[in-house]
C-alpha positions as CSV (number, residue, x, y, z in Angstrom):
1,X,13.5,-8.5,-29.8
2,X,15.3,-10.7,-27.2
3,X,14.5,-14.2,-26.2
4,X,15.5,-16.9,-23.7
5,X,14.8,-20.7,-23.9
6,X,13.7,-22.6,-20.9
7,X,13.4,-26.4,-20.6
8,X,9.6,-26.2,-21.1
9,X,8.9,-22.9,-22.7
10,X,10.5,-20.3,-25.0
11,X,10.2,-16.7,-23.9
12,X,10.4,-13.9,-26.5
13,X,10.4,-10.2,-25.6
14,X,8.9,-8.2,-28.5
15,X,6.8,-5.2,-28.9
16,X,3.0,-5.7,-28.8
17,X,1.5,-5.4,-32.3
18,X,-0.4,-2.1,-32.8
19,X,-3.5,-4.1,-33.8
20,X,-3.4,-6.4,-30.8
21,X,-6.6,-6.0,-28.8
22,X,-5.8,-5.6,-25.2
23,X,-8.2,-7.0,-22.5
24,X,-10.7,-4.4,-21.4
25,X,-11.9,-6.0,-18.3
26,X,-13.3,-3.7,-15.6
27,X,-11.7,-3.6,-12.2
28,X,-13.1,-6.0,-9.7
29,X,-14.3,-3.4,-7.2
30,X,-14.2,0.3,-6.4
31,X,-11.3,-0.1,-3.9
32,X,-8.6,-1.2,-6.3
33,X,-7.9,2.1,-8.1
34,X,-7.9,4.0,-4.8
35,X,-5.4,1.5,-3.2
36,X,-3.1,1.7,-6.2
37,X,-3.2,5.5,-6.4
38,X,-2.3,5.7,-2.7
39,X,0.8,3.6,-3.1
40,X,2.1,5.8,-5.9
41,X,1.1,9.1,-4.2
42,X,3.4,8.6,-1.2
43,X,6.3,7.4,-3.4
44,X,6.0,10.6,-5.5
45,X,5.7,12.9,-2.4
46,X,8.8,11.3,-0.8
47,X,10.9,11.5,-4.0
48,X,11.1,7.7,-4.4
49,X,9.8,7.7,-7.9
50,X,12.7,8.6,-10.4
51,X,11.9,9.9,-13.8
52,X,12.7,6.6,-15.4
53,X,10.6,4.6,-13.0
54,X,6.9,3.8,-13.7
55,X,4.0,2.6,-11.5
56,X,1.1,0.9,-13.3
57,X,-2.5,0.1,-12.5
58,X,-4.4,-2.6,-14.4
59,X,-1.9,-2.0,-17.2
60,X,-0.7,-4.7,-19.6
61,X,2.7,-6.2,-19.1
62,X,3.6,-8.5,-22.0
63,X,5.7,-11.5,-23.0
64,X,5.5,-14.0,-25.8
65,X,5.6,-17.5,-24.5
66,X,6.0,-20.4,-26.9
67,X,5.0,-18.1,-29.8
68,X,1.8,-16.9,-28.1
69,X,1.4,-13.4,-26.7
70,X,0.6,-13.2,-23.0
71,X,-0.6,-10.0,-21.3
72,X,-1.2,-9.7,-17.6
73,X,-2.4,-6.5,-15.9
74,X,-1.6,-6.5,-12.2
75,X,-3.6,-4.2,-9.9
76,X,-0.3,-2.3,-9.2
77,X,3.2,-2.7,-10.3
78,X,6.5,-0.8,-9.8
79,X,8.9,-0.8,-12.8
80,X,12.2,0.6,-11.6
81,X,13.7,1.7,-15.0
82,X,12.4,2.1,-18.5
83,X,14.7,2.7,-21.5
84,X,12.1,4.2,-23.8
85,X,9.8,7.2,-23.7
86,X,6.6,7.2,-21.8
87,X,4.7,7.6,-25.2
88,X,6.2,4.3,-26.4
89,X,4.7,2.3,-23.5
90,X,1.4,4.1,-23.5
91,X,-0.6,0.9,-24.4
92,X,1.6,-1.8,-22.8
93,X,5.0,-2.7,-21.6
94,X,7.4,-5.4,-22.6
95,X,10.2,-6.1,-20.1
96,X,13.8,-6.7,-21.3
97,X,12.9,-5.0,-24.6
98,X,11.7,-1.6,-23.2
99,X,13.3,-1.7,-19.8
100,X,13.7,-3.7,-16.6
101,X,11.2,-6.2,-15.4
102,X,8.8,-5.1,-12.6
103,X,10.4,-5.0,-9.2
104,X,7.0,-5.5,-7.5
105,X,3.6,-6.7,-8.7
106,X,0.5,-6.5,-6.5
107,X,-2.9,-8.1,-6.6
108,X,-5.8,-6.9,-4.5
109,X,-8.1,-9.8,-3.7
110,X,-11.8,-9.5,-4.5
111,X,-14.9,-11.6,-4.2
112,X,-13.8,-13.4,-7.4
113,X,-10.3,-14.2,-6.2
114,X,-8.3,-17.3,-7.0
115,X,-6.5,-16.4,-10.2
116,X,-3.8,-14.7,-8.2
117,X,-2.5,-18.1,-7.1
118,X,-2.8,-19.8,-10.4
119,X,0.4,-21.8,-11.4
120,X,-1.2,-23.0,-14.7
121,X,1.8,-23.1,-17.2
122,X,-0.2,-23.7,-20.4
123,X,-1.6,-20.8,-22.5
124,X,-2.9,-18.6,-21.1
125,X,-0.7,-19.1,-18.1
126,X,-1.8,-18.2,-14.5
127,X,-0.8,-15.0,-12.8
128,X,1.5,-16.7,-10.3
129,X,3.2,-18.7,-13.0
130,X,3.6,-15.6,-15.2
131,X,5.1,-13.4,-12.5
132,X,7.3,-16.1,-11.1
133,X,8.6,-18.1,-14.1
134,X,8.2,-15.7,-17.0
135,X,8.7,-12.1,-15.7
136,X,10.7,-13.3,-12.6
137,X,9.3,-10.4,-10.5
138,X,11.3,-10.2,-7.3
139,X,8.4,-9.3,-5.1
140,X,4.8,-10.5,-5.4
141,X,2.3,-9.0,-3.0
142,X,-1.2,-10.3,-2.5
143,X,-3.5,-8.1,-0.4
144,X,-7.0,-8.6,1.0
145,X,-8.4,-5.1,1.5
146,X,-11.4,-6.2,3.6
147,X,-9.4,-8.0,6.3
148,X,-6.1,-6.2,5.9
149,X,-4.2,-9.5,5.3
150,X,-1.0,-9.2,3.3
151,X,1.2,-11.9,1.8
152,X,4.6,-11.1,0.6
153,X,6.3,-13.6,-1.7
154,X,9.9,-13.1,-2.8
155,X,12.0,-15.0,-5.4
156,X,14.6,-17.2,-3.7
157,X,17.8,-18.7,-5.1
158,X,15.9,-21.5,-6.9
159,X,13.8,-19.0,-8.8
160,X,10.6,-19.8,-6.9
161,X,8.4,-17.6,-4.7
162,X,8.8,-18.1,-0.9
163,X,6.5,-16.4,1.6
164,X,8.2,-13.8,3.8
165,X,7.8,-13.2,7.5
166,X,7.1,-9.6,8.6
167,X,9.4,-7.7,11.0
168,X,8.4,-7.0,14.6
169,X,6.2,-4.1,13.4
170,X,4.3,-6.3,11.0
171,X,5.9,-4.8,7.9
172,X,8.0,-6.2,5.1
173,X,11.3,-4.9,3.9
174,X,11.9,-4.1,0.2
175,X,15.7,-3.6,0.0
176,X,15.7,-2.3,-3.6
177,X,13.5,0.6,-2.5
178,X,14.9,0.9,1.0
179,X,11.4,0.9,2.3
180,X,9.0,-1.1,4.4
181,X,5.6,-2.1,3.1
182,X,2.8,-2.6,5.6
183,X,-0.9,-2.2,6.4
184,X,-2.4,1.0,7.8
185,X,-6.0,1.5,8.9
186,X,-7.7,4.8,8.3
187,X,-9.5,7.0,5.8
188,X,-8.5,8.5,2.5
189,X,-10.9,10.0,-0.1
190,X,-13.9,8.8,1.8
191,X,-12.7,5.2,1.9
192,X,-12.4,3.9,5.5
193,X,-10.5,0.7,5.9
194,X,-7.1,-1.0,5.3
195,X,-4.4,0.5,3.0
196,X,-1.0,-0.6,1.9
197,X,1.5,2.0,2.8
198,X,5.3,2.7,2.9
199,X,7.6,3.4,5.8
200,X,11.3,4.4,5.6
201,X,14.1,2.6,7.3
202,X,13.6,4.8,10.4
203,X,10.1,3.6,10.7
204,X,8.6,7.0,9.5
205,X,5.4,6.8,7.5
206,X,5.6,8.2,4.0
207,X,2.9,10.8,3.8
208,X,0.3,11.2,1.0
209,X,0.1,14.5,-0.6
210,X,-3.2,15.3,1.2
211,X,-1.6,14.5,4.6
212,X,1.4,16.6,3.8
213,X,-0.9,19.5,2.8
214,X,-2.9,19.1,6.1
215,X,0.4,18.9,8.0
216,X,1.5,22.2,6.4
217,X,-1.8,23.9,7.2
218,X,-1.7,22.7,10.8
219,X,1.9,24.0,11.0
220,X,0.8,27.4,9.6
221,X,-2.1,27.5,12.1
222,X,0.3,26.8,15.0
223,X,2.6,29.6,13.8
224,X,-0.3,31.9,13.4
225,X,-1.4,31.2,17.0
226,X,2.1,31.7,18.3
227,X,2.3,35.0,16.5
228,X,-1.0,36.0,18.0
229,X,0.2,35.1,21.5
230,X,3.3,37.2,20.9
231,X,1.2,40.1,19.7
232,X,-1.0,39.9,22.7
233,X,2.0,39.7,25.0
234,X,3.5,42.8,23.3
235,X,0.3,44.7,23.6
236,X,0.0,43.8,27.3
237,X,3.6,45.0,27.8
238,X,2.8,48.3,26.0
239,X,-0.3,48.9,28.0
240,X,1.6,48.1,31.2
241,X,4.3,50.6,30.2
242,X,1.7,53.3,29.5
243,X,0.0,52.8,32.9
244,X,3.4,53.1,34.6
245,X,4.2,56.2,32.7
246,X,0.9,57.7,33.6
247,X,1.5,56.9,37.3
248,X,4.9,58.5,37.2
249,X,3.5,61.7,35.6
250,X,0.8,61.9,38.2
251,X,3.6,61.8,40.8
252,X,5.4,64.7,39.0
253,X,8.0,62.5,37.5
254,X,8.7,62.6,33.8
255,X,9.3,58.9,32.7
256,X,12.3,58.2,30.5
257,X,11.3,56.9,27.1
């Protein structure tokens, strides 16, 4: 167990008791799991998810504040390094005690939004307050899936969140990952709409596994077509050579093979 004292609250990092009943709230809408899975998918495909890193979806991240357990479950989070086994954090995760704090937390706004901006400091604290003052998450992303609007808040030197401006492409740089985060419009798994996606420093989109597989199939089809063109070309040359040889023989000349 580790702890730190603030002027107004005492934070203790300790393992969640085995008998603690975690919230079992359903996700707000059908889009949230798909959005979260897409973010992780491209990181895995691109080799941007080390063995000690973890991405989470509606999964409890814990701290004890002024002697009371607080559990928040962001719609998506990226934890860069854990120091324990995956089995030990199967139910929940306690930063500092079991590994590093999340680098990024994301909330996908729904029809019942509002809690994402809560700075309520008393128990149970609001999400914004918990991410900013307790966990001190460097990047807080709020995304509106229906409109495609994204808000990127980053901790500044004072320890408070400051909204970030996008680059000229409309994306946001995450230096710890050496990636841009931005909005992409299209279809995945029968969901047509806006998605959060990653781009590398060269502006290249990190592909999903399904896109990479499609790309490989298309490449194989192009190679197959090229091979067929070469086969037809070779066959045409063979037939041309046979016709020429027949003409030479008809003229009494034995062609050289």
